[in-house]
Gaussian input, Z-matrix of N, CA and C with variables (Angstrom, degrees):
# hf/3-21g

backbone

0 1
 N
 C     1     B1
 C     2     B2     1     A1
 N     3     B3     2     A2     1     D1
 C     4     B4     3     A3     2     D2
 C     5     B5     4     A4     3     D3
 N     6     B6     5     A5     4     D4
 C     7     B7     6     A6     5     D5
 C     8     B8     7     A7     6     D6
 N     9     B9     8     A8     7     D7
 C    10    B10     9     A9     8     D8
 C    11    B11    10    A10     9     D9
 N    12    B12    11    A11    10    D10
 C    13    B13    12    A12    11    D11
 C    14    B14    13    A13    12    D12
 N    15    B15    14    A14    13    D13
 C    16    B16    15    A15    14    D14
 C    17    B17    16    A16    15    D15
 N    18    B18    17    A17    16    D16
 C    19    B19    18    A18    17    D17
 C    20    B20    19    A19    18    D18
 N    21    B21    20    A20    19    D19
 C    22    B22    21    A21    20    D20
 C    23    B23    22    A22    21    D21
 N    24    B24    23    A23    22    D22
 C    25    B25    24    A24    23    D23
 C    26    B26    25    A25    24    D24
 N    27    B27    26    A26    25    D25
 C    28    B28    27    A27    26    D26
 C    29    B29    28    A28    27    D27
 N    30    B30    29    A29    28    D28
 C    31    B31    30    A30    29    D29
 C    32    B32    31    A31    30    D30
 N    33    B33    32    A32    31    D31
 C    34    B34    33    A33    32    D32
 C    35    B35    34    A34    33    D33
 N    36    B36    35    A35    34    D34
 C    37    B37    36    A36    35    D35
 C    38    B38    37    A37    36    D36
 N    39    B39    38    A38    37    D37
 C    40    B40    39    A39    38    D38
 C    41    B41    40    A40    39    D39
 N    42    B42    41    A41    40    D40
 C    43    B43    42    A42    41    D41
 C    44    B44    43    A43    42    D42
 N    45    B45    44    A44    43    D43
 C    46    B46    45    A45    44    D44
 C    47    B47    46    A46    45    D45
 N    48    B48    47    A47    46    D46
 C    49    B49    48    A48    47    D47
 C    50    B50    49    A49    48    D48
 N    51    B51    50    A50    49    D49
 C    52    B52    51    A51    50    D50
 C    53    B53    52    A52    51    D51
 N    54    B54    53    A53    52    D52
 C    55    B55    54    A54    53    D53
 C    56    B56    55    A55    54    D54
 N    57    B57    56    A56    55    D55
 C    58    B58    57    A57    56    D56
 C    59    B59    58    A58    57    D57
 N    60    B60    59    A59    58    D58
 C    61    B61    60    A60    59    D59
 C    62    B62    61    A61    60    D60
 N    63    B63    62    A62    61    D61
 C    64    B64    63    A63    62    D62
 C    65    B65    64    A64    63    D63
 N    66    B66    65    A65    64    D64
 C    67    B67    66    A66    65    D65
 C    68    B68    67    A67    66    D66
 N    69    B69    68    A68    67    D67
 C    70    B70    69    A69    68    D68
 C    71    B71    70    A70    69    D69
 N    72    B72    71    A71    70    D70
 C    73    B73    72    A72    71    D71
 C    74    B74    73    A73    72    D72
 N    75    B75    74    A74    73    D73
 C    76    B76    75    A75    74    D74
 C    77    B77    76    A76    75    D75
 N    78    B78    77    A77    76    D76
 C    79    B79    78    A78    77    D77
 C    80    B80    79    A79    78    D78
 N    81    B81    80    A80    79    D79
 C    82    B82    81    A81    80    D80
 C    83    B83    82    A82    81    D81
 N    84    B84    83    A83    82    D82
 C    85    B85    84    A84    83    D83
 C    86    B86    85    A85    84    D84
 N    87    B87    86    A86    85    D85
 C    88    B88    87    A87    86    D86
 C    89    B89    88    A88    87    D87
 N    90    B90    89    A89    88    D88
 C    91    B91    90    A90    89    D89
 C    92    B92    91    A91    90    D90
 N    93    B93    92    A92    91    D91
 C    94    B94    93    A93    92    D92
 C    95    B95    94    A94    93    D93
 N    96    B96    95    A95    94    D94
 C    97    B97    96    A96    95    D95
 C    98    B98    97    A97    96    D96
 N    99    B99    98    A98    97    D97
 C   100   B100    99    A99    98    D98
 C   101   B101   100   A100    99    D99
 N   102   B102   101   A101   100   D100
 C   103   B103   102   A102   101   D101
 C   104   B104   103   A103   102   D102
 N   105   B105   104   A104   103   D103
 C   106   B106   105   A105   104   D104
 C   107   B107   106   A106   105   D105
 N   108   B108   107   A107   106   D106
 C   109   B109   108   A108   107   D107
 C   110   B110   109   A109   108   D108
 N   111   B111   110   A110   109   D109
 C   112   B112   111   A111   110   D110
 C   113   B113   112   A112   111   D111
 N   114   B114   113   A113   112   D112
 C   115   B115   114   A114   113   D113
 C   116   B116   115   A115   114   D114
 N   117   B117   116   A116   115   D115
 C   118   B118   117   A117   116   D116
 C   119   B119   118   A118   117   D117
 N   120   B120   119   A119   118   D118
 C   121   B121   120   A120   119   D119
 C   122   B122   121   A121   120   D120
 N   123   B123   122   A122   121   D121
 C   124   B124   123   A123   122   D122
 C   125   B125   124   A124   123   D123
 N   126   B126   125   A125   124   D124
 C   127   B127   126   A126   125   D125
 C   128   B128   127   A127   126   D126
 N   129   B129   128   A128   127   D127
 C   130   B130   129   A129   128   D128
 C   131   B131   130   A130   129   D129
 N   132   B132   131   A131   130   D130
 C   133   B133   132   A132   131   D131
 C   134   B134   133   A133   132   D132
 N   135   B135   134   A134   133   D133
 C   136   B136   135   A135   134   D134
 C   137   B137   136   A136   135   D135
 N   138   B138   137   A137   136   D136
 C   139   B139   138   A138   137   D137
 C   140   B140   139   A139   138   D138
 N   141   B141   140   A140   139   D139
 C   142   B142   141   A141   140   D140
 C   143   B143   142   A142   141   D141
 N   144   B144   143   A143   142   D142
 C   145   B145   144   A144   143   D143
 C   146   B146   145   A145   144   D144
 N   147   B147   146   A146   145   D145
 C   148   B148   147   A147   146   D146
 C   149   B149   148   A148   147   D147
 N   150   B150   149   A149   148   D148
 C   151   B151   150   A150   149   D149
 C   152   B152   151   A151   150   D150
 N   153   B153   152   A152   151   D151
 C   154   B154   153   A153   152   D152
 C   155   B155   154   A154   153   D153
 N   156   B156   155   A155   154   D154
 C   157   B157   156   A156   155   D155
 C   158   B158   157   A157   156   D156
 N   159   B159   158   A158   157   D157
 C   160   B160   159   A159   158   D158
 C   161   B161   160   A160   159   D159
 N   162   B162   161   A161   160   D160
 C   163   B163   162   A162   161   D161
 C   164   B164   163   A163   162   D162
 N   165   B165   164   A164   163   D163
 C   166   B166   165   A165   164   D164
 C   167   B167   166   A166   165   D165
 N   168   B168   167   A167   166   D166
 C   169   B169   168   A168   167   D167
 C   170   B170   169   A169   168   D168
 N   171   B171   170   A170   169   D169
 C   172   B172   171   A171   170   D170
 C   173   B173   172   A172   171   D171
 N   174   B174   173   A173   172   D172
 C   175   B175   174   A174   173   D173
 C   176   B176   175   A175   174   D174
 N   177   B177   176   A176   175   D175
 C   178   B178   177   A177   176   D176
 C   179   B179   178   A178   177   D177
 N   180   B180   179   A179   178   D178
 C   181   B181   180   A180   179   D179
 C   182   B182   181   A181   180   D180
 N   183   B183   182   A182   181   D181
 C   184   B184   183   A183   182   D182
 C   185   B185   184   A184   183   D183
 N   186   B186   185   A185   184   D184
 C   187   B187   186   A186   185   D185
 C   188   B188   187   A187   186   D186
 N   189   B189   188   A188   187   D187
 C   190   B190   189   A189   188   D188
 C   191   B191   190   A190   189   D189
 N   192   B192   191   A191   190   D190
 C   193   B193   192   A192   191   D191
 C   194   B194   193   A193   192   D192
 N   195   B195   194   A194   193   D193
 C   196   B196   195   A195   194   D194
 C   197   B197   196   A196   195   D195
 N   198   B198   197   A197   196   D196
 C   199   B199   198   A198   197   D197
 C   200   B200   199   A199   198   D198
 N   201   B201   200   A200   199   D199
 C   202   B202   201   A201   200   D200
 C   203   B203   202   A202   201   D201
 N   204   B204   203   A203   202   D202
 C   205   B205   204   A204   203   D203
 C   206   B206   205   A205   204   D204
 N   207   B207   206   A206   205   D205
 C   208   B208   207   A207   206   D206
 C   209   B209   208   A208   207   D207
 N   210   B210   209   A209   208   D208
 C   211   B211   210   A210   209   D209
 C   212   B212   211   A211   210   D210
 N   213   B213   212   A212   211   D211
 C   214   B214   213   A213   212   D212
 C   215   B215   214   A214   213   D213
 N   216   B216   215   A215   214   D214
 C   217   B217   216   A216   215   D215
 C   218   B218   217   A217   216   D216
 N   219   B219   218   A218   217   D217
 C   220   B220   219   A219   218   D218
 C   221   B221   220   A220   219   D219
 N   222   B222   221   A221   220   D220
 C   223   B223   222   A222   221   D221
 C   224   B224   223   A223   222   D222
 N   225   B225   224   A224   223   D223
 C   226   B226   225   A225   224   D224
 C   227   B227   226   A226   225   D225
 N   228   B228   227   A227   226   D226
 C   229   B229   228   A228   227   D227
 C   230   B230   229   A229   228   D228
 N   231   B231   230   A230   229   D229
 C   232   B232   231   A231   230   D230
 C   233   B233   232   A232   231   D231
 N   234   B234   233   A233   232   D232
 C   235   B235   234   A234   233   D233
 C   236   B236   235   A235   234   D234
 N   237   B237   236   A236   235   D235
 C   238   B238   237   A237   236   D236
 C   239   B239   238   A238   237   D237
 N   240   B240   239   A239   238   D238
 C   241   B241   240   A240   239   D239
 C   242   B242   241   A241   240   D240
 N   243   B243   242   A242   241   D241
 C   244   B244   243   A243   242   D242
 C   245   B245   244   A244   243   D243
 N   246   B246   245   A245   244   D244
 C   247   B247   246   A246   245   D245
 C   248   B248   247   A247   246   D246
 N   249   B249   248   A248   247   D247
 C   250   B250   249   A249   248   D248
 C   251   B251   250   A250   249   D249
 N   252   B252   251   A251   250   D250
 C   253   B253   252   A252   251   D251
 C   254   B254   253   A253   252   D252
 N   255   B255   254   A254   253   D253
 C   256   B256   255   A255   254   D254
 C   257   B257   256   A256   255   D255
 N   258   B258   257   A257   256   D256
 C   259   B259   258   A258   257   D257
 C   260   B260   259   A259   258   D258
 N   261   B261   260   A260   259   D259
 C   262   B262   261   A261   260   D260
 C   263   B263   262   A262   261   D261
 N   264   B264   263   A263   262   D262
 C   265   B265   264   A264   263   D263
 C   266   B266   265   A265   264   D264
 N   267   B267   266   A266   265   D265
 C   268   B268   267   A267   266   D266
 C   269   B269   268   A268   267   D267
 N   270   B270   269   A269   268   D268
 C   271   B271   270   A270   269   D269
 C   272   B272   271   A271   270   D270
 N   273   B273   272   A272   271   D271
 C   274   B274   273   A273   272   D272
 C   275   B275   274   A274   273   D273
 N   276   B276   275   A275   274   D274
 C   277   B277   276   A276   275   D275
 C   278   B278   277   A277   276   D276
 N   279   B279   278   A278   277   D277
 C   280   B280   279   A279   278   D278
 C   281   B281   280   A280   279   D279
 N   282   B282   281   A281   280   D280
 C   283   B283   282   A282   281   D281
 C   284   B284   283   A283   282   D282
 N   285   B285   284   A284   283   D283
 C   286   B286   285   A285   284   D284
 C   287   B287   286   A286   285   D285
 N   288   B288   287   A287   286   D286
 C   289   B289   288   A288   287   D287
 C   290   B290   289   A289   288   D288
 N   291   B291   290   A290   289   D289
 C   292   B292   291   A291   290   D290
 C   293   B293   292   A292   291   D291
 N   294   B294   293   A293   292   D292
 C   295   B295   294   A294   293   D293
 C   296   B296   295   A295   294   D294
 N   297   B297   296   A296   295   D295
 C   298   B298   297   A297   296   D296
 C   299   B299   298   A298   297   D297
 N   300   B300   299   A299   298   D298
 C   301   B301   300   A300   299   D299
 C   302   B302   301   A301   300   D300
 N   303   B303   302   A302   301   D301
 C   304   B304   303   A303   302   D302
 C   305   B305   304   A304   303   D303
 N   306   B306   305   A305   304   D304
 C   307   B307   306   A306   305   D305
 C   308   B308   307   A307   306   D306
 N   309   B309   308   A308   307   D307
 C   310   B310   309   A309   308   D308
 C   311   B311   310   A310   309   D309
 N   312   B312   311   A311   310   D310
 C   313   B313   312   A312   311   D311
 C   314   B314   313   A313   312   D312
 N   315   B315   314   A314   313   D313
 C   316   B316   315   A315   314   D314
 C   317   B317   316   A316   315   D315
 N   318   B318   317   A317   316   D316
 C   319   B319   318   A318   317   D317
 C   320   B320   319   A319   318   D318
 N   321   B321   320   A320   319   D319
 C   322   B322   321   A321   320   D320
 C   323   B323   322   A322   321   D321
 N   324   B324   323   A323   322   D322
 C   325   B325   324   A324   323   D323
 C   326   B326   325   A325   324   D324
 N   327   B327   326   A326   325   D325
 C   328   B328   327   A327   326   D326
 C   329   B329   328   A328   327   D327

   B1=1.4436
   B2=1.5508
   B3=1.3214
   B4=1.5265
   B5=1.4529
   B6=1.3541
   B7=1.3811
   B8=1.6085
   B9=1.2939
   B10=1.4960
   B11=1.5387
   B12=1.3219
   B13=1.4450
   B14=1.5400
   B15=1.1161
   B16=1.4916
   B17=1.5087
   B18=1.3542
   B19=1.3341
   B20=1.7034
   B21=1.3320
   B22=1.5020
   B23=1.4617
   B24=1.3357
   B25=1.5738
   B26=1.4680
   B27=1.2593
   B28=1.5034
   B29=1.5219
   B30=1.3598
   B31=1.4589
   B32=1.5890
   B33=1.2840
   B34=1.5378
   B35=1.5471
   B36=1.2681
   B37=1.5048
   B38=1.4286
   B39=1.3503
   B40=1.4116
   B41=1.4634
   B42=1.2750
   B43=1.4633
   B44=1.5529
   B45=1.3109
   B46=1.5442
   B47=1.3733
   B48=1.3647
   B49=1.3559
   B50=1.4810
   B51=1.3410
   B52=1.5011
   B53=1.5286
   B54=1.3869
   B55=1.4956
   B56=1.4461
   B57=1.2894
   B58=1.5528
   B59=1.4578
   B60=1.2990
   B61=1.5225
   B62=1.5556
   B63=1.4348
   B64=1.4539
   B65=1.5876
   B66=1.2213
   B67=1.4552
   B68=1.5696
   B69=1.3350
   B70=1.4393
   B71=1.6221
   B72=1.2663
   B73=1.5407
   B74=1.5076
   B75=1.2901
   B76=1.3920
   B77=1.5710
   B78=1.3274
   B79=1.3598
   B80=1.5719
   B81=1.2738
   B82=1.5003
   B83=1.5916
   B84=1.3081
   B85=1.5176
   B86=1.5819
   B87=1.2420
   B88=1.5720
   B89=1.5826
   B90=1.3412
   B91=1.3828
   B92=1.6086
   B93=1.2946
   B94=1.4782
   B95=1.5194
   B96=1.3828
   B97=1.4971
   B98=1.5563
   B99=1.3380
   B100=1.4303
   B101=1.5050
   B102=1.2564
   B103=1.4372
   B104=1.4651
   B105=1.4105
   B106=1.4980
   B107=1.4971
   B108=1.3536
   B109=1.4279
   B110=1.4733
   B111=1.3023
   B112=1.4916
   B113=1.5204
   B114=1.3958
   B115=1.5218
   B116=1.5025
   B117=1.3098
   B118=1.4299
   B119=1.4166
   B120=1.4338
   B121=1.5760
   B122=1.5131
   B123=1.4044
   B124=1.4192
   B125=1.5947
   B126=1.4066
   B127=1.3630
   B128=1.5512
   B129=1.2868
   B130=1.6115
   B131=1.4527
   B132=1.3748
   B133=1.3528
   B134=1.5374
   B135=1.3118
   B136=1.4288
   B137=1.5403
   B138=1.2617
   B139=1.4519
   B140=1.5479
   B141=1.4164
   B142=1.4244
   B143=1.5633
   B144=1.3707
   B145=1.4034
   B146=1.4829
   B147=1.4350
   B148=1.4662
   B149=1.5496
   B150=1.2925
   B151=1.4484
   B152=1.5777
   B153=1.3505
   B154=1.5244
   B155=1.4364
   B156=1.4368
   B157=1.4794
   B158=1.5601
   B159=1.3185
   B160=1.3750
   B161=1.5000
   B162=1.3447
   B163=1.4083
   B164=1.4914
   B165=1.3533
   B166=1.4291
   B167=1.6129
   B168=1.2917
   B169=1.5570
   B170=1.5001
   B171=1.4392
   B172=1.3990
   B173=1.4783
   B174=1.3526
   B175=1.5166
   B176=1.5380
   B177=1.3415
   B178=1.4290
   B179=1.4970
   B180=1.3855
   B181=1.6309
   B182=1.4568
   B183=1.2604
   B184=1.5089
   B185=1.5411
   B186=1.3607
   B187=1.3895
   B188=1.5347
   B189=1.3458
   B190=1.4173
   B191=1.5104
   B192=1.4004
   B193=1.4228
   B194=1.5390
   B195=1.2407
   B196=1.6382
   B197=1.5210
   B198=1.3773
   B199=1.5175
   B200=1.5115
   B201=1.3635
   B202=1.4273
   B203=1.5294
   B204=1.2731
   B205=1.5479
   B206=1.4796
   B207=1.4312
   B208=1.3937
   B209=1.6204
   B210=1.2583
   B211=1.4978
   B212=1.5124
   B213=1.4423
   B214=1.4433
   B215=1.4555
   B216=1.4185
   B217=1.4324
   B218=1.5163
   B219=1.4076
   B220=1.4468
   B221=1.5693
   B222=1.4347
   B223=1.6227
   B224=1.6314
   B225=1.2643
   B226=1.3461
   B227=1.6815
   B228=1.2618
   B229=1.5366
   B230=1.4788
   B231=1.3602
   B232=1.4779
   B233=1.5279
   B234=1.3070
   B235=1.5524
   B236=1.5325
   B237=1.4927
   B238=1.4725
   B239=1.4202
   B240=1.3555
   B241=1.4555
   B242=1.5728
   B243=1.2185
   B244=1.4632
   B245=1.4957
   B246=1.2567
   B247=1.4897
   B248=1.6296
   B249=1.2143
   B250=1.4510
   B251=1.5374
   B252=1.2620
   B253=1.4203
   B254=1.5935
   B255=1.3107
   B256=1.4996
   B257=1.5097
   B258=1.2819
   B259=1.4427
   B260=1.4259
   B261=1.2590
   B262=1.5566
   B263=1.4557
   B264=1.3129
   B265=1.5929
   B266=1.6111
   B267=1.4146
   B268=1.4929
   B269=1.5836
   B270=1.3784
   B271=1.4734
   B272=1.5561
   B273=1.3049
   B274=1.5216
   B275=1.5561
   B276=1.2826
   B277=1.5762
   B278=1.4272
   B279=1.3003
   B280=1.5180
   B281=1.4587
   B282=1.2462
   B283=1.5160
   B284=1.4583
   B285=1.2802
   B286=1.5611
   B287=1.6226
   B288=1.2164
   B289=1.4476
   B290=1.5744
   B291=1.2694
   B292=1.3798
   B293=1.5664
   B294=1.2927
   B295=1.4218
   B296=1.5861
   B297=1.3782
   B298=1.4246
   B299=1.5970
   B300=1.2381
   B301=1.5187
   B302=1.5933
   B303=1.3120
   B304=1.4884
   B305=1.5605
   B306=1.3808
   B307=1.5018
   B308=1.5736
   B309=1.3942
   B310=1.4233
   B311=1.5664
   B312=1.2536
   B313=1.4900
   B314=1.4652
   B315=1.2890
   B316=1.4256
   B317=1.6504
   B318=1.3237
   B319=1.4791
   B320=1.4881
   B321=1.3060
   B322=1.5166
   B323=1.4245
   B324=1.3364
   B325=1.5112
   B326=1.4153
   B327=1.3968
   B328=1.4315
   B329=1.4702
   A1=111.73
   A2=110.73
   A3=116.22
   A4=110.73
   A5=120.65
   A6=122.64
   A7=111.49
   A8=111.34
   A9=115.48
   A10=109.97
   A11=115.02
   A12=121.15
   A13=108.02
   A14=126.18
   A15=128.52
   A16=109.62
   A17=117.72
   A18=126.82
   A19=109.55
   A20=111.76
   A21=117.77
   A22=109.42
   A23=117.96
   A24=120.88
   A25=109.18
   A26=117.83
   A27=123.85
   A28=106.27
   A29=118.26
   A30=117.59
   A31=114.87
   A32=113.37
   A33=119.12
   A34=112.96
   A35=113.77
   A36=121.01
   A37=109.62
   A38=114.80
   A39=129.42
   A40=113.70
   A41=116.14
   A42=120.27
   A43=107.72
   A44=112.85
   A45=114.23
   A46=115.76
   A47=120.16
   A48=120.34
   A49=118.69
   A50=111.75
   A51=117.87
   A52=107.60
   A53=117.92
   A54=117.21
   A55=113.07
   A56=115.25
   A57=120.48
   A58=105.15
   A59=119.63
   A60=124.93
   A61=112.98
   A62=109.24
   A63=123.13
   A64=115.43
   A65=116.65
   A66=115.42
   A67=110.88
   A68=122.31
   A69=123.01
   A70=104.51
   A71=110.94
   A72=115.22
   A73=109.51
   A74=112.57
   A75=123.17
   A76=108.80
   A77=116.48
   A78=119.39
   A79=113.43
   A80=118.43
   A81=121.64
   A82=111.15
   A83=112.60
   A84=116.53
   A85=101.32
   A86=117.19
   A87=120.13
   A88=105.78
   A89=114.55
   A90=123.35
   A91=109.84
   A92=115.48
   A93=118.50
   A94=112.01
   A95=116.91
   A96=121.40
   A97=107.01
   A98=121.18
   A99=121.25
   A100=111.68
   A101=117.06
   A102=122.54
   A103=117.88
   A104=114.23
   A105=120.84
   A106=105.57
   A107=123.36
   A108=129.43
   A109=112.10
   A110=119.62
   A111=117.79
   A112=110.07
   A113=109.93
   A114=117.46
   A115=114.82
   A116=113.30
   A117=115.99
   A118=110.85
   A119=122.43
   A120=122.87
   A121=109.28
   A122=117.70
   A123=116.44
   A124=113.59
   A125=111.45
   A126=118.45
   A127=115.84
   A128=111.34
   A129=114.66
   A130=115.85
   A131=110.81
   A132=117.50
   A133=113.16
   A134=117.76
   A135=123.24
   A136=116.91
   A137=113.97
   A138=119.57
   A139=115.59
   A140=115.59
   A141=118.80
   A142=116.02
   A143=109.83
   A144=117.78
   A145=116.88
   A146=113.91
   A147=119.12
   A148=108.79
   A149=118.60
   A150=126.41
   A151=109.15
   A152=115.19
   A153=118.36
   A154=109.44
   A155=113.95
   A156=122.37
   A157=106.80
   A158=118.05
   A159=122.67
   A160=113.05
   A161=119.61
   A162=124.30
   A163=109.15
   A164=120.09
   A165=123.64
   A166=112.59
   A167=108.52
   A168=110.74
   A169=112.36
   A170=114.57
   A171=122.71
   A172=115.05
   A173=114.17
   A174=119.77
   A175=112.62
   A176=114.41
   A177=117.20
   A178=115.18
   A179=114.21
   A180=118.52
   A181=108.21
   A182=120.98
   A183=122.06
   A184=108.51
   A185=115.48
   A186=118.33
   A187=109.10
   A188=117.20
   A189=121.49
   A190=111.73
   A191=117.83
   A192=117.76
   A193=110.56
   A194=113.03
   A195=113.71
   A196=109.87
   A197=107.10
   A198=115.22
   A199=108.68
   A200=112.90
   A201=116.73
   A202=111.77
   A203=114.09
   A204=116.36
   A205=105.62
   A206=113.26
   A207=122.19
   A208=104.49
   A209=116.57
   A210=123.75
   A211=103.08
   A212=115.94
   A213=111.61
   A214=116.47
   A215=113.01
   A216=113.73
   A217=110.42
   A218=115.28
   A219=119.96
   A220=109.01
   A221=109.67
   A222=117.26
   A223=105.38
   A224=123.46
   A225=128.90
   A226=108.78
   A227=110.92
   A228=116.38
   A229=108.03
   A230=115.12
   A231=118.53
   A232=106.98
   A233=114.41
   A234=121.27
   A235=107.88
   A236=114.37
   A237=116.31
   A238=116.79
   A239=117.56
   A240=117.82
   A241=116.32
   A242=115.08
   A243=117.05
   A244=117.58
   A245=111.71
   A246=119.44
   A247=114.36
   A248=111.56
   A249=116.22
   A250=112.70
   A251=117.08
   A252=121.77
   A253=112.21
   A254=113.42
   A255=119.92
   A256=109.99
   A257=122.26
   A258=129.80
   A259=114.87
   A260=123.89
   A261=123.49
   A262=104.67
   A263=109.18
   A264=124.07
   A265=103.18
   A266=107.42
   A267=117.06
   A268=110.49
   A269=111.72
   A270=117.86
   A271=109.83
   A272=115.34
   A273=119.47
   A274=107.75
   A275=112.13
   A276=116.15
   A277=114.18
   A278=118.67
   A279=125.30
   A280=110.03
   A281=120.13
   A282=124.44
   A283=109.73
   A284=115.44
   A285=123.76
   A286=102.14
   A287=121.46
   A288=123.63
   A289=111.75
   A290=118.63
   A291=128.04
   A292=113.23
   A293=116.91
   A294=128.22
   A295=107.99
   A296=116.95
   A297=123.35
   A298=106.70
   A299=115.76
   A300=119.30
   A301=114.08
   A302=111.18
   A303=116.14
   A304=113.47
   A305=112.82
   A306=115.44
   A307=113.72
   A308=113.87
   A309=114.04
   A310=107.77
   A311=120.45
   A312=120.83
   A313=109.41
   A314=121.28
   A315=124.60
   A316=110.76
   A317=114.06
   A318=114.69
   A319=110.96
   A320=120.31
   A321=120.37
   A322=110.56
   A323=113.22
   A324=118.20
   A325=109.67
   A326=117.66
   A327=126.92
   A328=112.37
   D1=27.19
   D2=172.20
   D3=-49.28
   D4=-30.68
   D5=-172.27
   D6=-68.23
   D7=-26.25
   D8=176.67
   D9=-62.50
   D10=-52.95
   D11=176.81
   D12=-58.85
   D13=-46.00
   D14=178.62
   D15=-54.10
   D16=-54.55
   D17=-175.42
   D18=-62.87
   D19=-43.33
   D20=177.60
   D21=-60.78
   D22=-44.93
   D23=-178.47
   D24=-66.15
   D25=-38.81
   D26=-178.40
   D27=-65.46
   D28=-40.80
   D29=174.96
   D30=-73.43
   D31=-18.70
   D32=179.76
   D33=72.94
   D34=43.01
   D35=176.26
   D36=-124.40
   D37=159.66
   D38=177.69
   D39=-81.48
   D40=162.94
   D41=176.83
   D42=-63.85
   D43=-38.70
   D44=179.11
   D45=-62.49
   D46=-34.33
   D47=173.95
   D48=-61.19
   D49=-44.73
   D50=179.05
   D51=-67.29
   D52=-38.23
   D53=179.75
   D54=-65.55
   D55=-37.31
   D56=176.75
   D57=-60.20
   D58=-53.11
   D59=179.98
   D60=-43.22
   D61=-52.28
   D62=176.18
   D63=-69.11
   D64=-21.18
   D65=-177.29
   D66=84.53
   D67=23.86
   D68=-172.39
   D69=-130.14
   D70=171.60
   D71=176.78
   D72=-77.67
   D73=158.27
   D74=178.15
   D75=-56.76
   D76=-46.41
   D77=-178.55
   D78=-64.73
   D79=-31.97
   D80=172.20
   D81=-62.65
   D82=-43.14
   D83=-178.08
   D84=-68.46
   D85=-43.71
   D86=-174.98
   D87=-49.60
   D88=-49.59
   D89=-176.15
   D90=-53.46
   D91=-44.32
   D92=178.62
   D93=-61.76
   D94=-42.28
   D95=178.90
   D96=-64.19
   D97=-35.86
   D98=-174.51
   D99=-85.91
   D100=-9.67
   D101=-177.40
   D102=78.36
   D103=21.27
   D104=-175.70
   D105=-93.89
   D106=-8.72
   D107=177.33
   D108=-139.28
   D109=140.53
   D110=173.26
   D111=-105.26
   D112=136.31
   D113=176.03
   D114=-69.41
   D115=146.24
   D116=173.90
   D117=-80.58
   D118=174.12
   D119=-179.21
   D120=-54.70
   D121=-46.48
   D122=-171.61
   D123=-61.02
   D124=-46.08
   D125=175.00
   D126=-60.00
   D127=-40.11
   D128=172.21
   D129=-58.80
   D130=-42.81
   D131=179.90
   D132=-64.12
   D133=-43.87
   D134=169.34
   D135=-57.03
   D136=-48.40
   D137=173.79
   D138=-56.65
   D139=-43.94
   D140=176.77
   D141=-61.96
   D142=-41.26
   D143=169.20
   D144=-56.06
   D145=-51.98
   D146=-177.57
   D147=-57.51
   D148=-44.87
   D149=-169.88
   D150=-85.28
   D151=-8.26
   D152=-174.37
   D153=51.75
   D154=60.21
   D155=175.69
   D156=-142.61
   D157=-166.20
   D158=175.99
   D159=-113.13
   D160=153.29
   D161=175.98
   D162=-57.00
   D163=-42.28
   D164=176.24
   D165=-51.90
   D166=-42.05
   D167=179.54
   D168=-64.92
   D169=-42.67
   D170=-179.05
   D171=-58.55
   D172=-37.61
   D173=-174.79
   D174=-94.51
   D175=-3.97
   D176=173.84
   D177=93.15
   D178=13.02
   D179=178.96
   D180=-87.92
   D181=-6.38
   D182=-177.66
   D183=-149.06
   D184=143.45
   D185=177.20
   D186=-98.24
   D187=2.43
   D188=176.31
   D189=-90.92
   D190=124.36
   D191=-175.43
   D192=-75.05
   D193=-28.02
   D194=-175.80
   D195=-110.48
   D196=155.63
   D197=-175.46
   D198=-74.65
   D199=143.11
   D200=173.02
   D201=-79.11
   D202=126.54
   D203=-179.05
   D204=-125.18
   D205=156.28
   D206=177.34
   D207=-79.34
   D208=144.01
   D209=177.63
   D210=-83.63
   D211=123.17
   D212=173.41
   D213=-71.96
   D214=156.23
   D215=175.14
   D216=-82.62
   D217=174.80
   D218=-177.16
   D219=-61.31
   D220=-39.44
   D221=-177.57
   D222=-67.46
   D223=-32.82
   D224=-177.67
   D225=-68.59
   D226=-37.70
   D227=-179.00
   D228=-74.98
   D229=-45.55
   D230=-175.01
   D231=-61.06
   D232=-43.48
   D233=-177.75
   D234=-58.03
   D235=-49.29
   D236=177.60
   D237=-62.04
   D238=-43.68
   D239=-178.65
   D240=-74.40
   D241=-32.78
   D242=-172.64
   D243=-112.69
   D244=26.96
   D245=177.36
   D246=54.88
   D247=43.89
   D248=174.50
   D249=86.93
   D250=1.88
   D251=172.48
   D252=-84.23
   D253=92.30
   D254=-179.32
   D255=-86.47
   D256=3.90
   D257=175.07
   D258=-80.66
   D259=4.89
   D260=-177.87
   D261=-67.67
   D262=141.64
   D263=178.33
   D264=-57.63
   D265=152.36
   D266=174.19
   D267=-61.42
   D268=-39.56
   D269=-177.31
   D270=-63.00
   D271=-44.17
   D272=-178.66
   D273=-63.98
   D274=-41.88
   D275=178.51
   D276=-62.42
   D277=-43.84
   D278=172.12
   D279=-54.32
   D280=-42.06
   D281=178.91
   D282=-59.63
   D283=-47.93
   D284=-174.68
   D285=-66.11
   D286=-48.75
   D287=178.65
   D288=-54.59
   D289=-48.48
   D290=175.74
   D291=-57.66
   D292=-42.43
   D293=178.89
   D294=-67.28
   D295=-45.17
   D296=-179.42
   D297=-65.04
   D298=-44.05
   D299=176.87
   D300=-59.47
   D301=-40.55
   D302=175.53
   D303=-63.67
   D304=-47.83
   D305=176.44
   D306=-60.60
   D307=-38.56
   D308=-177.34
   D309=-68.54
   D310=-40.97
   D311=178.06
   D312=-63.66
   D313=-43.32
   D314=-173.74
   D315=-64.85
   D316=-32.61
   D317=-174.02
   D318=-117.87
   D319=17.36
   D320=179.08
   D321=-65.65
   D322=150.47
   D323=179.54
   D324=-77.88
   D325=143.83
   D326=174.98
   D327=-73.76

């Protein structure tokens, strides 16, 4: 579970902060990092969420920290944003994409 320590240090948080997030003692969390204790599925899921990674990465089944996702098509995005109305103009859709890029840049993680 060296990856837990690596992720925690990358995030710049203490063991106590992660333990508090999980609702366990710092010592219990420390045992996960040291490999003295194995996390159950629920705990792994919380850890993956906290560190913005996958369970597979945490347990060593993958070297990729982020989940692979399918890139949605323009029609998929239009459908999701406009309640099934795929008839939005190209100009309006480009405005939405520019706004989404702006928000992504503004709130991206360092």
